[in-house]
C-alpha positions, 0 to 999 in steps of 0.5 A, a space after each residue: 485524754 484517751 488513757 483517762 477514757 479508757 481508764 474510766 471505761 475500764 473502772 466502769 466495767 470493773 464496777 459493773 463486774 463487782 456489782 454483779 459479783 455481789 462483792 460487798 466491799 468497795 474499791 478504790 475505783 468505786 470511791 473514786 467514781 463517787 467522789 466524782 459525781 458526788 462533787 458535780 452534784 454538790 456543786 449542782 446542789 450549791 448552784 441551785 441553793 444559791 439561785 433559791 436563797 438569791 430568790 428568797 432574799 428579793 422576795 423578802 425585800 419586796 415583802 418588806 418594801 411593801 410592807 413599810 408603804 403599807 405602814 406608811 400609808 396606814 400611818 398617814 391615814 391614822 394621822 389625817 383621821 385624828 386631825 379630821 375628828 378633831 377639827 369635827 369635835 372643835 365645831 361640834 358645839 356650834 349648833 348648841 352655842 348658836 343657840 345660847 348667843 340670843 340668851 346672852 343678847 338678851 343680857 346685853 340689852 337688860 344691862 343697857 336698860 338697867 339705870 346706873 343707880 340699880 346696877 349696886 342692887 343685889 339682884 341686878 348684881 346677880 343678874 349680871 353675874 350670870 352674864 359673866 358666867 355664860 361668856 366664861 362658859 363661851 370662852 372655855 369652848 372657844 368663842 370670841 366676841 368679833 371687836 367692831 365699835 371704832 374699827 374699820 367695817 369688814 365684810 368678812 366679820 360684819 354685816 351692816 344694817 343701816 349707816 349713819 352720817 358723821 362728818 368727823 369720821 372716815 367713811 366705813 367706820 362702825 359706829 354702832 353695834 346692833 348685835 355682837 358678833 362671835 367667832 368659834 376657833 377663828 371661824 365666824 359662826 355669827 358677823 356682828 350686825 352694825 351701823 357704820 359712818 357713810 
C-alpha cells in the first residue's frame, strides 16, 4: 500500500512539474489520474441521476394518482348533475299540469251530464274529442290517473271526503270518486277525492 501511495504522490508531483514546465502533451501518469477521478465523478453522477430519476418517478406517480382521483370525482359530479337536471326537468311541468287538470275535470263533469241521446251529436262528439286530446297530451308528459273506484282506500293516493253505508261491501272500499287523482312519473301530484264504505 505504501508503494501505491508513493506512486500516487510521485505522479502528483510529476503532474505539477509538467504543468509548471508548460508541457502541452499529457503523460501516461496524467491520463491514469484523470481516468481514476473521472470514474469517481461518473459514479457520483450516476448515483445523483438515479436519485433524481427515482424522485421524478415518485412525483409522477403522485401526480397521476391525484389526476385520476380528480377525474373520477369530476365524472361522478357530472353524472350526479345530469341526474339532478333530469329530475328537475321531469317535474318541471308539474305546475302547468296542475293548472290543466281542472279543465279536464270540467270535461268529465260535462260528459256525465250529457244525456245518452245527445252523445251521437257531432258537436258533443267534438267536445268529447277535446277531452281525449287533453288526456293524450297529459299522458305524453308522464301523467297517469289514479284508479280508485272499487279499490281499497289508500291514504297515499286518495283523500276521503265522505263515507257511504254499504252492507254488502267491506269497510274502506272506494265507492265514488268526486275528483280524479293523478300521478306524474309515479309521484302523486293530486290525490283522488273519494267516498268510501263505512
